C-alpha positions, 0 to 999 in steps of 0.5 A: 129541683128546677132546670137552672139548678139541674144545669148548674149541678151538671156543670159542677160535676163535669168541672175538673178539680182545682188543686192549689198548693198553699204555703200557709194560711192565717186566720185573717185570710193571708195566704202565701202560694207560689211565692206570692202574697195573697188575700183570700176572702171567703163569703157564705156560699163559697165565693172566693176573691183573691188579690196577689201582690208580689214584692221584692226586697232590694237595699233593705227596702220592700218594693215592686218588681216594676220599680226594681226594673226602672232602677236597673234600666237607669243603671244600664243608662249610666253604663251606656253613658260610660261606654259612649263617653270619650274617657281614657281607658283607666277612667272608663275602667274606674267608672265601670268599677264604681257603677258595679259597686253602686249596683251591687250595693243597691241590689243586695237584699240587705241595707247597703254599706253607706260608706262603700255606696257613697264613695262609689256614687261620689266617684261616678260624678267626677268623670264627665258632665254626661256621666254626671247627668246619667248618674244623677238620673239614677240617684233621682229614682224613688227606689234609690231615694228610699234605699238611701233613706233607709241607710242613714243620715250620710246617705240622706245628706248625699241625696240632698246634695244630688237634688241641689246639683240637679237643681243647679244644672236646670238653672 
C-alpha cells in the first residue's frame, strides 16, 4: 500500500457515518427523501450524484415553488390595488371577496371550479381601471394560464379575452 492509499484509508476511517432516510428507491434510481424527488446515479467505485427537484401542485398543475411565489406576489399586488383604490366600502368588500375567491380557486391542490373562478375573476375586472390592470397582471402569469388551461374551454376563452383586453390597453 502506498502513502496515498494509506492517507485515504485513514480519512475514511475518521469520517463519521452518513445517515440518509429514504422514503423509497426504484430500480431506475428514482429516490424520494425528505419530501423531495431525487435522482441518484451510482457508478462503479461508489460515486454518487444526486439531483433534487421540488415541486408543488396548485390548481391541479405541478409547478415550482418559485412560480407559486410569483403568482402569490401578483395576488398581493391586486390586494394592494384594492386597498389603494378609492372605492366605496361595499365595492372594496366585494372586490376583496372576489380576490379571496380567485386565490382560493388558484391555490387549491385540485383543479379549480371553472364557474366559481371565472365569475370571481370577471367581477374583479369591473371595479376600476387600476384594479383591472392589477388583475390583468395576475391573469397574465404563466402559472395562472396553465391552471386556466387545465380547467377547460371556458377558462381558455377567458384567458384569450384577457389577452385581448391587455393588447387593447397597450394601444
